[in-house]
C-alpha positions as CSV (number, residue, x, y, z in Angstrom):
1,M,52.8,-11.6,-70.8
2,T,53.7,-8.8,-70.4
3,H,57.8,-8.1,-68.4
4,D,59.9,-5.2,-67.9
5,A,63.2,-4.8,-70.1
6,L,65.2,-7.6,-68.0
7,G,61.6,-10.1,-68.3
8,T,60.7,-9.9,-65.4
9,S,57.0,-10.5,-64.7
10,R,54.7,-7.8,-62.8
11,A,52.3,-8.1,-60.1
12,V,50.0,-5.8,-58.9
13,V,48.5,-6.4,-55.1
14,I,45.7,-4.3,-53.9
15,G,44.7,-4.7,-50.2
16,G,48.1,-4.0,-47.6
17,G,46.6,-6.4,-44.6
18,L,48.2,-8.8,-43.7
19,A,46.8,-11.3,-46.6
20,G,48.1,-8.7,-48.8
21,T,51.0,-8.0,-47.6
22,T,51.8,-11.9,-47.3
23,A,51.2,-12.3,-50.7
24,A,53.4,-9.4,-51.7
25,L,56.2,-10.7,-50.0
26,R,55.8,-13.9,-51.5
27,L,55.7,-12.7,-55.1
28,A,58.5,-10.6,-54.4
29,D,60.6,-13.8,-53.1
30,A,59.8,-15.4,-56.3
31,G,61.5,-12.9,-58.3
32,L,58.3,-10.8,-59.9
33,D,57.9,-6.9,-60.5
34,V,55.2,-5.9,-57.5
35,T,53.3,-3.1,-56.8
36,L,51.1,-3.2,-53.6
37,L,48.3,-0.7,-53.4
38,E,46.9,0.4,-50.2
39,G,43.9,3.2,-49.6
40,R,45.2,4.0,-45.9
41,P,47.9,6.1,-44.6
42,R,49.2,3.0,-43.0
43,L,49.5,-0.9,-43.5
44,G,47.9,-4.1,-41.2
45,G,44.4,-3.9,-42.2
46,L,42.1,-4.4,-39.2
47,A,45.4,-4.7,-36.7
48,F,46.9,-1.5,-36.3
49,S,47.6,0.6,-34.3
50,F,47.2,5.1,-33.8
51,R,47.9,7.5,-31.5
52,R,46.2,9.0,-28.5
53,G,48.0,11.3,-26.7
54,A,50.9,10.2,-24.9
55,L,50.1,6.6,-25.9
56,T,50.2,4.1,-28.8
57,V,47.3,2.5,-28.4
58,D,45.4,-1.3,-30.3
59,N,42.4,-0.8,-32.4
60,G,41.7,-4.5,-30.6
61,Q,43.9,-7.1,-28.7
62,H,45.3,-9.4,-30.9
63,V,46.2,-13.1,-30.2
64,Y,47.8,-16.4,-31.8
65,L,48.4,-19.6,-31.2
66,R,51.8,-21.6,-31.1
67,C,49.8,-24.0,-33.8
68,C,49.4,-20.4,-36.0
69,T,52.0,-21.3,-38.2
70,A,51.8,-19.0,-41.2
71,Y,51.8,-15.8,-38.8
72,R,54.8,-16.9,-37.6
73,W,56.4,-17.5,-40.6
74,F,54.8,-14.2,-41.2
75,L,56.7,-12.5,-38.1
76,D,59.5,-14.1,-38.8
77,R,59.6,-13.4,-42.2
78,V,59.5,-9.2,-40.7
79,D,62.1,-9.8,-38.0
80,G,59.2,-9.5,-35.5
81,T,59.6,-12.8,-34.2
82,R,61.4,-11.4,-30.9
83,L,58.5,-8.4,-30.7
84,A,55.7,-11.1,-30.3
85,P,57.0,-14.1,-27.5
86,L,54.8,-17.2,-27.1
87,Q,53.9,-18.6,-23.3
88,N,56.1,-21.3,-22.8
89,R,53.0,-23.2,-21.8
90,L,49.3,-22.2,-21.9
91,D,47.6,-20.7,-18.8
92,V,45.0,-19.3,-18.8
93,P,43.5,-17.3,-15.6
94,V,39.8,-17.7,-15.5
95,L,37.7,-15.3,-12.6
96,D,34.3,-16.5,-11.9
97,V,32.4,-13.5,-10.4
98,G,28.9,-15.2,-10.8
99,R,28.9,-17.5,-7.8
100,L,27.1,-17.0,-4.6
101,S,30.1,-17.8,-3.0
102,G,32.1,-15.2,-4.0
103,P,34.6,-14.8,-6.8
104,R,37.3,-17.8,-7.6
105,L,40.1,-18.1,-9.6
106,G,40.6,-20.8,-11.9
107,R,43.1,-22.1,-14.8
108,L,43.1,-23.7,-18.1
109,R,46.5,-25.0,-18.5
110,R,48.3,-27.7,-19.9
111,N,51.7,-29.5,-18.9
112,A,54.5,-31.9,-21.1
113,L,52.1,-34.8,-21.7
114,P,51.2,-36.3,-25.0
115,V,48.0,-35.4,-26.5
116,P,45.2,-35.8,-25.0
117,F,46.7,-36.0,-21.5
118,H,48.6,-32.3,-21.9
119,L,45.5,-30.9,-20.7
120,A,43.3,-33.8,-18.7
121,A,44.9,-32.4,-15.2
122,G,44.2,-29.1,-15.9
123,L,40.6,-30.1,-16.5
124,A,40.3,-31.9,-13.7
125,G,41.6,-28.9,-11.0
126,Y,38.7,-26.5,-13.6
127,P,37.2,-25.0,-10.9
128,H,34.6,-23.7,-12.3
129,L,32.9,-27.3,-13.7
130,S,31.4,-29.8,-11.8
131,L,32.8,-33.4,-12.2
132,T,29.9,-34.7,-14.3
133,E,30.8,-31.6,-16.2
134,R,34.8,-32.3,-15.9
135,A,33.6,-36.0,-17.3
136,S,31.8,-34.7,-19.8
137,V,34.3,-32.5,-22.1
138,G,36.7,-35.5,-22.3
139,R,34.0,-37.4,-24.6
140,A,32.7,-34.8,-26.2
141,A,36.7,-33.5,-27.1
142,L,37.3,-37.3,-28.4
143,A,34.3,-37.1,-30.4
144,L,35.5,-33.5,-31.4
145,G,38.8,-35.9,-32.5
146,R,37.1,-37.6,-35.0
147,L,35.5,-35.1,-37.0
148,D,37.0,-33.8,-40.3
149,P,36.8,-30.0,-40.7
150,D,36.9,-30.1,-44.2
151,D,33.6,-32.7,-44.3
152,P,30.9,-29.9,-46.4
153,A,28.5,-31.4,-44.2
154,L,30.0,-30.2,-40.7
155,D,29.6,-26.5,-42.1
156,A,25.5,-27.0,-42.3
157,V,25.5,-27.5,-38.7
158,D,25.6,-25.4,-36.0
159,F,28.7,-26.2,-33.3
160,G,25.6,-25.4,-30.4
161,S,23.6,-28.3,-30.5
162,W,26.2,-30.7,-31.8
163,L,27.6,-29.5,-27.9
164,A,24.3,-30.0,-26.4
165,R,23.8,-33.3,-28.5
166,H,27.1,-34.6,-26.9
167,G,26.2,-33.8,-23.5
168,Q,27.5,-30.0,-22.6
169,S,25.7,-28.3,-20.3
170,P,25.1,-24.3,-20.7
171,R,27.5,-23.5,-18.0
172,T,29.9,-25.9,-19.6
173,I,29.6,-24.1,-23.0
174,E,29.9,-20.5,-20.9
175,A,32.8,-21.8,-19.0
176,L,34.7,-23.4,-22.0
177,W,33.4,-24.2,-25.2
178,D,32.9,-20.5,-25.4
179,L,35.6,-19.3,-23.3
180,V,37.5,-20.0,-26.2
181,G,35.4,-20.4,-29.3
182,V,34.1,-16.8,-28.6
183,A,37.7,-14.8,-29.0
184,T,38.8,-17.2,-32.0
185,L,35.8,-17.7,-33.9
186,N,34.3,-14.2,-33.0
187,A,30.6,-16.2,-32.6
188,T,28.6,-18.1,-29.9
189,A,28.5,-21.3,-30.0
190,P,25.0,-21.9,-31.7
191,N,26.0,-19.3,-34.4
192,S,29.0,-20.7,-35.5
193,S,29.7,-23.5,-38.3
194,L,31.1,-26.7,-36.7
195,A,33.5,-27.1,-39.2
196,L,35.2,-23.8,-38.0
197,A,34.8,-24.9,-34.6
198,A,36.0,-28.6,-35.6
199,K,39.4,-26.8,-36.9
200,V,39.9,-24.2,-34.1
201,F,39.9,-27.1,-30.9
202,K,41.0,-30.4,-33.0
203,T,44.4,-27.3,-34.2
204,G,44.3,-25.7,-31.0
205,L,44.2,-28.2,-28.3
206,L,44.2,-31.6,-29.9
207,S,46.6,-31.9,-32.9
208,E,50.2,-31.3,-30.4
209,P,50.7,-30.3,-26.6
210,G,51.7,-26.8,-27.3
211,A,49.0,-25.8,-30.1
212,A,47.6,-23.3,-28.1
213,D,50.3,-21.8,-26.2
214,I,49.3,-18.0,-26.2
215,G,51.4,-15.4,-27.9
216,W,50.7,-11.5,-28.7
217,A,53.1,-8.9,-29.4
218,S,55.0,-6.8,-26.6
219,V,54.5,-3.8,-28.7
220,P,51.9,-2.4,-30.4
221,L,50.5,-4.1,-33.7
222,G,51.9,-1.4,-35.9
223,D,55.7,-1.6,-34.9
224,V,54.8,-5.0,-36.4
225,H,52.2,-5.2,-39.2
226,D,53.2,-1.4,-40.2
227,T,56.9,-0.4,-40.1
228,L,58.7,-3.7,-40.0
229,A,56.1,-5.1,-42.7
230,R,57.0,-2.4,-44.6
231,K,60.6,-2.3,-44.4
232,A,60.4,-6.3,-45.6
233,L,58.2,-4.9,-48.7
234,D,61.2,-2.0,-49.4
235,T,64.0,-4.8,-48.9
236,A,62.1,-7.2,-50.6
237,G,62.0,-4.6,-53.4
238,V,58.1,-3.9,-53.3
239,R,56.5,-0.7,-54.5
240,T,54.7,0.3,-51.6
241,E,51.4,3.1,-52.2
242,L,49.9,4.4,-49.8
243,R,46.3,6.3,-49.6
244,T,46.2,5.0,-53.3
245,K,43.3,2.9,-53.6
246,A,42.2,0.4,-56.9
247,S,39.1,1.9,-58.8
248,S,39.2,-1.0,-61.6
249,V,40.9,-4.4,-62.6
250,T,39.9,-5.0,-65.8
251,R,41.5,-7.6,-68.6
252,A,42.9,-6.4,-71.8
253,E,42.1,-8.0,-75.6
254,D,46.2,-8.8,-74.8
255,G,45.4,-10.3,-71.5
256,R,47.4,-8.0,-69.8
257,W,45.5,-6.6,-66.6
258,I,44.8,-3.1,-65.7
259,V,44.8,-1.3,-62.5
260,D,43.1,1.8,-62.7
261,T,43.9,4.0,-59.1
262,G,42.2,7.2,-60.8
263,G,46.2,9.2,-61.0
264,E,47.7,6.0,-62.0
265,R,46.8,3.0,-64.8
266,I,49.3,0.0,-64.0
267,E,50.2,-3.1,-66.2
268,A,50.2,-6.7,-64.9
269,D,50.6,-10.3,-65.3
270,A,48.8,-11.2,-62.3
271,V,46.8,-9.7,-59.7
272,V,45.5,-10.4,-56.5
273,L,42.7,-8.7,-54.8
274,A,43.2,-8.9,-51.1
275,V,40.8,-6.5,-49.9
276,P,37.4,-6.9,-48.1
277,Q,34.9,-9.4,-49.8
278,R,32.2,-6.4,-50.6
279,E,35.3,-4.2,-52.0
280,T,36.4,-7.7,-53.8
281,H,32.9,-8.3,-55.5
282,D,32.5,-4.3,-56.7
283,L,36.6,-4.9,-58.0
284,L,35.6,-8.2,-59.4
285,P,35.8,-8.1,-63.7
286,A,32.5,-10.1,-65.4
287,G,33.2,-14.0,-65.3
288,A,36.0,-14.2,-62.9
289,L,34.0,-16.1,-60.3
290,D,30.7,-18.8,-60.6
291,A,28.5,-16.4,-58.6
292,P,30.2,-13.2,-57.7
293,E,27.0,-12.2,-55.5
294,R,28.2,-15.4,-53.0
295,L,30.3,-12.7,-51.8
296,L,28.2,-10.3,-50.6
297,D,26.0,-12.9,-48.4
298,I,29.3,-13.6,-46.2
299,G,28.1,-11.5,-43.0
300,T,30.2,-10.1,-40.8
301,S,30.7,-9.6,-37.0
302,P,31.5,-7.1,-34.6
303,I,34.2,-6.6,-32.3
304,L,34.8,-3.9,-29.6
305,N,37.0,-2.9,-27.1
306,V,37.2,-0.9,-24.2
307,H,40.3,0.6,-22.7
308,V,41.0,2.2,-19.0
309,V,43.6,4.1,-18.0
310,Y,44.0,3.7,-14.2
311,D,46.2,5.9,-11.9
312,R,47.3,3.2,-10.0
313,K,47.9,-0.4,-11.2
314,V,45.1,-2.5,-10.1
315,L,45.9,-6.4,-12.4
316,R,48.8,-8.1,-11.4
317,R,48.8,-11.2,-14.7
318,P,49.7,-9.7,-18.1
319,F,45.5,-11.0,-19.2
320,F,42.4,-12.7,-17.4
321,A,39.3,-14.3,-18.6
322,A,35.9,-13.8,-16.7
323,L,33.0,-15.4,-16.8
324,G,29.5,-14.2,-14.5
325,S,30.6,-10.9,-16.1
326,P,29.9,-9.1,-19.3
327,V,33.2,-8.5,-19.7
328,Q,35.4,-11.5,-21.8
329,W,38.6,-10.6,-21.8
330,V,41.4,-8.3,-19.8
331,F,44.5,-7.5,-21.2
332,D,47.6,-5.3,-19.8
333,R,48.8,-3.0,-22.6
334,T,50.7,-0.5,-20.6
335,H,54.3,-1.3,-21.1
336,S,53.4,-2.2,-25.3
337,S,51.3,1.3,-25.0
338,G,54.1,3.8,-23.9
339,L,52.3,4.7,-20.9
340,T,54.9,5.6,-18.6
341,G,55.0,6.6,-14.5
342,P,52.2,5.5,-11.8
343,G,49.0,3.8,-13.7
344,Q,47.9,0.8,-15.5
345,Y,46.3,1.0,-19.4
346,L,43.9,-2.1,-19.3
347,A,42.0,-3.6,-22.6
348,V,38.9,-5.5,-22.5
349,S,38.3,-7.4,-25.3
350,Q,34.6,-7.8,-26.3
351,S,33.7,-10.3,-29.3
352,A,30.7,-11.2,-30.9
353,A,29.6,-7.5,-29.6
354,D,26.9,-7.4,-31.7
355,E,24.6,-5.8,-28.9
356,E,26.8,-2.9,-27.9
357,I,28.8,-2.1,-30.9
358,D,26.8,1.0,-31.8
359,L,25.8,1.4,-27.8
360,P,27.3,5.3,-26.8
361,V,30.6,5.5,-24.9
362,A,29.3,7.3,-21.7
363,E,26.8,3.8,-21.7
364,L,29.7,1.5,-22.2
365,R,31.6,3.5,-19.4
366,K,28.6,3.0,-16.8
367,R,28.6,-0.7,-17.5
368,Y,32.1,-1.7,-17.6
369,L,33.9,0.4,-14.8
370,P,31.3,-1.5,-11.9
371,E,32.3,-4.6,-13.6
372,L,36.0,-3.6,-13.6
373,E,35.7,-3.3,-9.9
374,R,33.8,-6.4,-9.6
375,L,36.5,-8.3,-11.3
376,L,39.6,-6.4,-10.1
377,P,39.3,-4.7,-6.4
378,A,42.5,-2.8,-6.4
379,A,40.5,-1.1,-9.5
380,R,37.8,0.0,-6.7
381,G,38.8,3.9,-5.7
382,A,41.3,3.9,-8.2
383,G,41.1,7.2,-10.4
384,I,40.4,7.0,-13.9
385,R,43.1,9.0,-16.5
386,D,41.4,7.8,-19.8
387,F,38.5,6.5,-21.2
388,F,37.7,5.1,-24.8
389,V,36.3,2.9,-26.8
390,T,37.4,1.0,-30.2
391,R,34.7,-0.3,-32.6
392,E,35.5,-2.8,-35.6
393,R,31.5,-3.3,-37.0
394,A,33.0,-5.3,-39.9
395,A,36.0,-7.3,-37.9
396,T,35.8,-10.9,-39.2
397,F,33.4,-12.2,-41.2
398,A,30.9,-14.0,-39.4
399,P,31.3,-18.0,-39.3
400,A,27.8,-19.0,-39.2
401,P,26.5,-21.9,-40.6
402,G,26.6,-22.3,-43.9
403,V,29.6,-19.6,-44.9
404,G,31.9,-22.3,-46.2
405,R,29.9,-22.6,-49.2
406,L,30.3,-18.6,-49.7
407,R,33.9,-18.9,-48.9
408,P,35.7,-18.6,-52.1
409,G,39.3,-20.4,-53.2
410,A,42.3,-18.1,-54.0
411,R,41.7,-18.9,-57.5
412,T,39.1,-17.5,-59.9
413,R,38.4,-18.1,-63.3
414,A,40.0,-15.3,-64.9
415,P,44.2,-16.0,-65.1
416,G,46.3,-14.4,-63.6
417,L,43.5,-12.8,-61.0
418,S,43.2,-14.2,-57.3
419,L,41.8,-14.0,-54.1
420,A,43.3,-13.1,-50.4
421,G,41.6,-12.4,-47.3
422,A,40.7,-14.2,-44.0
423,W,36.9,-14.6,-45.4
424,T,38.4,-16.7,-48.5
425,A,38.4,-20.0,-48.1
426,T,40.8,-20.9,-45.8
427,G,39.7,-23.5,-44.0
428,W,39.9,-21.7,-40.8
429,P,38.0,-18.7,-39.0
430,A,38.6,-14.7,-39.4
431,T,42.1,-14.7,-37.4
432,M,45.5,-13.6,-38.5
433,E,46.5,-17.4,-39.5
434,G,43.9,-17.1,-41.6
435,A,44.8,-14.0,-43.2
436,V,48.4,-15.1,-43.6
437,R,47.4,-18.6,-45.3
438,S,45.2,-16.8,-47.6
439,G,48.2,-14.4,-48.7
440,F,50.1,-17.9,-49.5
441,S,47.3,-19.1,-51.4
442,A,47.0,-16.1,-53.5
443,A,50.8,-15.8,-54.3
444,D,51.0,-20.1,-55.1
445,A,47.5,-19.2,-57.6
446,A,49.3,-16.5,-59.1
447,L,52.9,-18.4,-59.8
448,R,50.8,-20.9,-61.0
449,A,48.6,-18.5,-63.8
450,L,52.4,-18.0,-64.9
451,G,54.1,-20.9,-65.0
452,R,56.3,-20.4,-62.3
453,S,58.0,-22.7,-60.2
454,H,57.2,-22.0,-56.5
455,E,57.5,-23.5,-52.7
456,H,54.9,-23.1,-50.2
457,P,56.6,-22.0,-47.2
458,L,55.0,-24.1,-44.7
459,Q,55.9,-27.1,-46.9
460,E,58.4,-28.6,-43.9
461,A,55.9,-27.7,-41.2
462,A,52.6,-28.9,-43.2
């Protein structure tokens, strides 16, 4: 073992996204001397903010649910809970503009009754499905509730086929299952593993009445994932090195780990790789995984965000989802961005955006401004103060059928080397929740390898 003069074990965490930051905090809380390396000039990974003129802009809209207990732990740990409030009760406005009779607003919401009755009244009044379709949703939900998301057989099945076998019409899939699923899985039902879909819907809609209540940051994401996270790391005694990438991870003959950054060689007892799967593959020492090439078979899925700043207020709600339109979800980011004076800043979040991710800004402008006018009459005639696009081509791992067998666990065959990242085997899709959970698992694996006692932060909640 490598120890400092006081006998403290040393750890290096490579990657400063939510997974790496969580692992670093957990290891520091357990008494280790921790160094966190991040190649970017900031923390937060793919959930970050940047400046555009006077605005502070999130690269994309990120939300979480009340059932996301790990991400809520993270918010509490960095003193950010107050900055990312949850709805009192699930309430999603859904505007359908594809009807011949004209636009119609419906809502997906819950009441305080026990599961599954908490959603029954809301579903009964959901106008975007027929009476027959609503009844079929109830039957499919009961069947979904009987599935075990941890059953490996479910991973090989696509969610779309399962829904069709359980009587779900294309309209039902569009107006309900994909409305939720595309936003959480970053894939449509035919391209989603049944295991991951079952995890999302069982946990979010069928575990407890408030599980699906939605939360999102009321400030720029960077305020939480970078500024507050850095403060928490500093307070915990973590040495954080930004603009610093690991070039190699090797194991010395005496069992110590050597992390080389090009400018420094850091010795450690434990190393957490908390970087994307391809970067992990390139850094893995030989023999650390049985089949490291599987990491390269984990696909990615893009997310596109369209940002529009109007010269007047065009949306009265904090957010809404759309049907009958290319637009998926629209959020009001006026306050959080720091926009002052008259006007409103809307962010259009487009998941599973494979067909649009590389389109020129001019083409996206032609496509989305008329759609927003169709959805929001107040936008007709409004001036456009700014229009820009953010693209994350590899925003998440692709939750395709069969991906479960490709996702490695936190523990590797190399003692003291563990893996973190939403793409690892968390049981969750690629969400902020999955990222934080992976950080827990990687820290736990490192502590076990060091023979250190530890207590999982969600033990009481589990």
